N, C-alpha and C positions, 0 to 999 in steps of 0.2 A: 260880563256884559261888554267890556271894551273889546275883547277878542271877537265877540259875535258881531259887534258893529263894524270892526275893521274887516272881518271876513265878508260881510255883506258888501262893503265898498269894493273889495278886491274882486268879488264875484261879479259885481256890476261892471267893473272895468274889463274883466275877462269876457263877459258877454259882448261888450262893444268891440273888443279886439277880434273875437271870432267872427262876429257878424259883419263889421265894417272893414276890418284889416285883412282877415283871412278869407272873406267871401263865403263863409258858411251860412246855411239857412238860419232863420230866426229861431225855429223850434230846436234845431240841433245846438245852436249857441246857448239857448236857454237851459236845455238839459245839461250841457257841459258846465254851465255856471252853477247850477244846483249841485252837481257832483263836486265841484270845487269847494262849495260851502261845506259839504260833508267832509272833505279832506282837511279843511282848515280847522273846523271845530273838533275839539278832543272829546267826542261823545263817550269815549271809554272811561273818562274820569268818574262820572256818576256810577257807572257799573263797578268800577274798582272800589270806590268808597263803600258802596252798599254791600257788595259781596264780601270784601275783605273784613269789614267790621262784623257782618252777620256770621261769617264762618269763624271769625275770631271769638265771638261770644260763644259759639258752639264748642270751640277748642277749649276755652276757659272752663266751660261747664264740665268737661271731662276731668278737670282738676278740682271738682267739687265747689265751683264758684258760679253762682247763678247771676247773669247780667240782667238788670232791670232797666238800665238806660244805656243804649248802644254807645253814645259818645264817651262813656266811662272807659270803654275798651281802649280807645286811643289815648285817653288821659293817663292810663296806668303807666305808660312808658316815661312820663315826665315827672313822676312823683319824686319829691326830694325829702319829704318828711312823712314818716308813717307813725301816727299816734295810735298806739295799741293798748287796748284794755288788757289787764293782767289775767283776771280770772276767766278761764275757759278758752282764752286765745293763746296766751303764753303757757298756761297751766292746763291740766286735764279736766279741771272742774269736777273732780271726784273728792269732795270734802270728806274728811274723817276727823273725829275728835282725837287728838294726839296727847294732850296734856290737860290736867286740871291743876289749878293753883289756888290754895287757900293762903291765909296770912302767914302760916308757919308750916304748911305741908304741901307736898307736890305729888301728883299721880301721873304716871306715864303709862299710856294704854298698851304700847308694844310689849308683849311678853307677860302682861299682868294676868293673874288668875282670879283675883278678888278686888272688889271696890270697897274700901273701908268706910265705916259708918259716917265719919265726918264729912265725906264728899257727897253723901246722899242728898242732903238738902240743896247743895249747889246744882246738882243734876236735876233734881225735882223741879226747881223754879226755872231752870233753863228750858225744861220741857213745857212748863205752864206758860212761859213767855213766847212759845212757838206754836203755831197752828198744828192740830193733830195730823192733818194730811197736807203737808206743805209742798210748795213747788220749788222754792229756793234750795239749792244743793246744801248750803250751810245749815238750814233749818232741818232738812232731811237727815243730815249727819247727827244733829242733836237728838232727834227722835229715835234714830236707830241706836245710838249710843245708850240713851236712857232705857229703852226697852231691853237692850242686851243685859244691862247690869241691874236694873231695878224691877224687872218683871217678877211678880209674886210678892212684892213688898207694898207697904202702905203709901209709898211715894209716887205711884203711878195713878193718875186721875184722868183716865180716858173719857169718862162720862161727864167731866166738868165742861161747862160752856161759859165763856166770858160774857159779861153784861155789856161791856163796851171796850174799845181799845184806843190807844194813842199811837199813831203810826210814826214812822221816821219823818223828820223834817229837816230842812237845811239848818235850822237853829239848834235842834236837839237830835243828835245821831243815836237815838235810842227809841225803843218801842215798849209800851206798857200795856199789859192786858189786865183787866179788872174783873175779879170773880166774886160772886156772892159768898158770904161767910156766915150763914145761919140766920140772918134777918135782912130786912130790906135796907137797913142803914149801915150794916157792917160789911166790909169788903176786904178781900185779899188782893194784893198787887204783885205781879211778876214782871220784871223788867230785864231786858238785855239790850246791849248796844256797844258802841265804841267805849273802851275803858274810860277815857277822859270824860265822856258824856255821862256815863253811869256814876262815876266818882262825883261829878258835879251835882247830880240829882240827889246823892246821899248826903250832901252838905257836910263833908268830912273836914276835919282840921287839916292844915297844910302838911303836917308831918305824916299823918296816915295816908293822905292823898298822894304825897310824893312817893311813899313806899309802894303803893299799889301801881302807880304809873311806872316806877322803875322795874317792877316785876313784869309788867306788860311789855315794856321796852326790851327787856332781856329775852322774853319769849319771841317777840317780833324779830329780834336780831337773828334768831335761829330759823327764820323763814316761816314762822307760824302766823296764822291770821287769828287775832285775839279779840274775844268778846268779854265784856264784864257782865255780871249777873247780880241782881239785887232783888230783895223782897220788901214788902211793906204792908201796912194796914191803914184803912181809911174808914171813917164813919161819916155818913151823910147821905143825902138823897140826890142832890144835883152835883155831878162831877165838876171839878174845877176846869178852867180852860186850858191849863198847862200842866204837864207832868211835874214841873218844878214846885207845884203847890202841895205835893205829897211828901211824906217822910219815908225814906227808904233806909234799909239796912244792907250794906254791901256784903255779898256772900263770897265771891271769888271770881276767877278768870277761867275761861275755856280757850284752849289753843287748838287750832285746826291746821291740818296739813293738806296741801293741795299740790300733788306732784307736778313739777314742770314737764311739759311735753318733751319727749326724747328727741324729736326732730328739730326743736326750736333753736338750740345753739348753732347748728349748722346753717339754718335758714337766716339767723341774725348775722352770722359771718358773711353769708352771701350778700345780704343787703348792704353791709358795710363796704364790701368790695365794690358794689355797684354804686356807691356814693349816696345811698339812701340812709338818712339818719332815722333812728328809731327812738321815740319818746314813749315811756310807759305812763299811761294815765290810769290811776286806780283810786278807789275809795279806801284802800287799806291803810294801815298804820305805816308811817314813813320807814320805820326800821324793817318791817316785813317787805315792803316794796323794794328797798335797797338790797336786802339779802337775796331776794329772788332775782333781781337784775344782775347781781354779781354771779350768782349760780348759773344763769343763762348766758353770761358773757355779753349782756346788753350794755353794761357800762361799768367802768372801773373808777369812775369819779366818785369821791366820797360824799357827795352832797345830794340833797333832795329838797324839793320845794313843796310845801303843803298848801292846801286850799286857803287856810287862814293867812299865810304869808302872801299869797297871790292877791288877796283882797286889800292888802296894805300898800301895794305898788301901783304906780301909774303905768301906762302902756309902755313908755320908753324904758323905764326901769325894769319892767317885767320882760321886755324883749331882750335887754342886756342880760338879765338873770337866766333866761332860757338858753342863752348861748353857753352857759356854764353847767347846766344840769340836764340829765336825761331821764329823770324820774320825778313824776309829780304825784303826790299822795294826798289822801283825804280830800279828794276833789268832789265838788258838787257839779251837777250837769251844767249849770249856768257858767261855772268856771271853765269847763271844757269848751263851751261855745266861745268864750272870750279868747281862750288860747288858740283855737282854730282861726278866728278872725285876725288875731294878732300875727300869727305865722304867715297867713296869706298876704296881709298888708306889707310884710317885709320880703315879699317875693318868693315865698316857698309854695310849692305845689303839695297840698296836704291830703293824705288819705287818713281816715279815722275809722276806728271800729267802735261799735256800741251795740247795746242790746235792750236798753230800757226805754220806756215812754219818754222819760226826760232827756234821753240822748238824742231824740229826733231832731231838735234844732241844730245841734252840732253836726250830725250826720248830713243834714241838708246843706249846711254852710260849707262843708269840706269840698274840695275838688272831686274827691272820690269818697263817698260814704259807704262804709262796709258794715252790714248788719249781721248778727249771728243768726243762723238758720235754726239751730236746735233750741237754744234758750232765749232767743230774741223775741220781743213782742211784735205784734202785727204793725204797730205804729212805727217802730224802728225799721222794720223791713220795708214799709211803704216809703219811708223817708230816704232810704239808702239807694245808692246806684248799683251796688253789688251785694249779694247775700252769700255768706259762707255756709255751705250745706253741712260741713263737718266741724265748724267753729275752730278750725286749725290755722295757726299763724303761718305754717308752711304753705298753705293754700294761697295765702295773700302773696307770698313771695313768688309762687308759681304763676300767679296772675300777672304780677309785675313783669316777669320774664316774657310771658306771652304778649303783654301789651307792647313791650319794646320790639319784639319780633314783628308784630302786626304793623307798627309804625315804620320799621325798616322796610318791610315789603311794600307798603304803600308808596314809600319814597322811591324804591327801585322801579315799581310799575309806572309811576308818574314820569320818571326819567326816561323810561322806554317809550312811553306814549309820545313824549315831546320829540325824542329822536326820530321816531318812525314816521311822524307826520311831515318832517322836512323833505324827504325824497318825494312824497306824494305831491306836495305843493309845488316843488321844483319841477318834477316831471310833467306836471299839468300846465304850468304857466310858461316855462322857458321855451318849449317847442313852439307854442303859439307866437311868442314874440319873435322867434327866429324864422318863422314861416316853415317850420318843419311839419311833417305829418304828425297828427296827435299821437303822443306816446301812450297816455293812459286814457282809455275811453271811459264813458260814464259807467258802463257795466263793470269794468275792471275796478274802478274806484269804489263802487258799491260793494263788490265782492270783498275787497280789502277792508273796508270800513265796518261792514256788518258781520263778517265771518272771521277773517284771519286776525285782525288786530285785537278784538276783544278776547279771542281764544288765547293768543300769545300773552296778553296782559294778565289773564287769570292764572297763568303758570306761576307768576310771581307769588301768588297767595300760598302756594305749597312750598315756597322756598324755606329751607330750614334756618333756624336761628344761627347767627354768627357765633363763632367760638368765644369771642370776647364780650358777648352781649351783657353779661353781668359783671364785667370787670371794667366798665367805663362809666363815667358819671351820667346822671340823667340829662336828657336833652334840654336845651334852653327853652324857656316858656315861649319865646317868639319864633322858635324853629318851625319850619313848615316844609312839606314836600314840594311846595311851589316857590321856595326861596330861590333867589338868583343863583346862589352857589350850586343848586341842584339842577336848575333848568338850563343854564348857559352851557355847561359841559355836554349835556344831552343834545342841545341844539347844534353844537359844533360837531358832535358825532354825526348827526343827521345831515348837516351841510356837506361834510366830507363825503359821505356816502352818495349824496345827491350829485356832487361833481363827478365822482367816478362813473355813475350810471349815465349821466348826461354826455360825458366824453365818449363812453361806449356807444350810446345811441347815435351821436353825431358822426362817429367814425364809421359805423356800419352804413349809415345813409350816404356818407361821402364815398364809400367804396362801391356804391351802386347796389347794395343789398336792399331788396324790396322792404317797404314799411312793415308788412305783416311779420316777416321773419326777424326783422330788427326789433319790433315790439315784443315778439316772443322771447328773444334772448334777454332783453332787459327785464321783462316781467319775471322770468325764471330767476335771474340774479337778484331782483328786488325781493321776491317772496322768500328765497333761501337766505337772503341777507337779513331777513327778520330774525332768523335763528342766530346770526352773528350779533345782532343788536341785543337780543335776549342775553346771550353770554356776556356781552360787554357791559351790561348793566346789573348783572347779578352780584358781582364782587369787584368793585372798581380797583381794588388793590391786588387782585389775583389775575393771572394770565387767563385769556379767554378759554383756552383748552386746558383744563385741569381736572384732577380727580374729584374735586368738590361737586362737579356737575352730576355725578352719580347719586348724590344725596337728595336730589329733587326728583321724586318719582314721576312727575308729570312732564319733565323736560323732553325725554326721548319720545313718549307718545305724542307730544306736541309736534315734534319734527316729523314723525310719521304721518300725522294728520295734514301738515303743510304739504308734504310730498304727495299725499293722496289727492289733495285739492288740485295740485298741478297736473297730476296724471289725468284726472277727470276733465279738467279744463282743456288739456291738449288732446286727449283721446276721444272726446265726444264731439262729433262733427257739429251738432247744433250749438253746443256751448262755445266751441272754438270759433264758429262763424259770428255769433253775436258779440263776442269779445274782441273780434278783430285779430285773432291769433292764427298761427299756422303750425303745422306739424314740425317739431324741431328737427333740423338737419345737423350734420356734424359741425358746420360753421357756427350755427346758433348755440349749440351746446358748448363748443369751445370758448366762444366769447363769454357765455354765462359763467363758465368755470373761472376764466381769467378775472372777470369783474368781481366775482364772489371772493376770489383769493385776494384781490386788491382791497376789498372792503375789510377782510380780516386783518390784513397788514395795517391798514389805516387805523382801525379801532385799537389794535394792540399798541401801535406807536403813540397814539393819543393817550392811551391809558398810562403808558410809561412816563410820558411828559407830565401828566397831571399828578401821578404818584410822586414823582421827584419833587414837583412843586409843593405838594402838601407836606412832604417830609421836611423840605427846606423851610417852609413857613412855620411849621411846628417847632423846629429847632431854633429859629430866630426868635419866636415868641417866648421860648424858655430861656433865652439868653445864651444858648449854646452855639456850637458850630454846626453848619449845615451838614 
């Protein structure tokens, strides 16, 4: 708004200068002032933001990531913490029953040919505690395992239907299904859940309970996901309010294996190199979570924090604890929400993955919520900014890479737009103040603003990612393409080019060359100078002419298009006349070439000075020698 207001005042002053100072007609002065407003206002910026983010969302979709909210594309590049769910994101979500554990016997599925009778009851009640046609991968694994080993025995009850169920709750991490057992008052109970929850439901003495939990811990330390199974009987007509009111008999433990995704270790290493911290959030046993984290290379820290421990800490103590651990286990959705809020309050930019209905508040609270596309609920997807179509962690890392690239390219395009507007403003205002013939006519300004500048800006969208894009830390939260550190060097670029072109125009007029040929020479140098400005803002630390230019497939077509516009403008009599140009002669072409060469030298010299300044500043900031 400030720039628009300032532009209006300059345009009004320009109108008065042309009308009262230079003796131009009122209509001609008015049209010239309107053209100046177009030159001052960077109308390419809305185009850049819209097109870059929209195409960025399309590019990210090629990596199996669906964008539901466009601002998330830009936010990806600033992520400092990635809170990742374990199951299905870091692992393949292909659950298989790997082990059975009784009090004094163990069964390993791999290589087994028979399932001995003592294990039948454990598998039978695990199946009864599971829906016959489940959605959850763990429950599917239970049914597949049971049907594989128990089909044809009396332990399979496909025709049984429960009278009622007790679902999982934050207080009791177990579920119980209640079946009729011969009369309206007699019932059979089948329960499965977290080992500690099932042990608690069984009301075991401390010695027996400790033995079971030690067995569960040993299985979890091998990377297995562990469930406890119990059976019970109940007589009555009205079910109690809580599962705790039943009497259960503990049967044993089931251990599930969920293979880590093969691509995850490399993706985690890439995140670490990029300064993105990964925190595992899972509902699994702490030992299971820690074993998987070590296998994936996510963390070598020997510590883990559980949901129960989180509830005992205030925010400051929890924030300090989070600096020491990378694995959070046995979490409830409300605890995930608290962790997200806490991390954000301490200045982190948080991305979080989730799949359940209860994950929705945390997904919405995160800077970038990422829902699972395959196994996620509709509520989770609606709450998220991004949806993983393949539920793969490596897709998140690819999206972060694309987010950084998009922000980099927006920054480059913004720098170019700032630089390129300086010569237009200078070549419009200065000749009027010096009583020179107008350099840029209204038609020329319109041509530049509506055709050439936006086309050149869009070239930056196709700019490939920098080689070090995932070897540098995330950008600061307050970073902006419109920051002073980005705009000022661009403005200096443009001012230097402006001085070169004005000197050329003034010299030609001083030598008695007519305004049309002088204008033609400067216009050719200006339009081709756009190409130099594009090169100068692609890689500030690389020479203008370098092999990296070949990596942008739109760079050379853009140059060809600019040349074609020049040929049409010069070669078509009608266009040439309304633009106030002339057919270029050798003098005009020679002056254009010298001015273009001077522009290249200026941009390269400025680049070297700024490059040395940045390196010196970085060395001093690190306490070293320049």
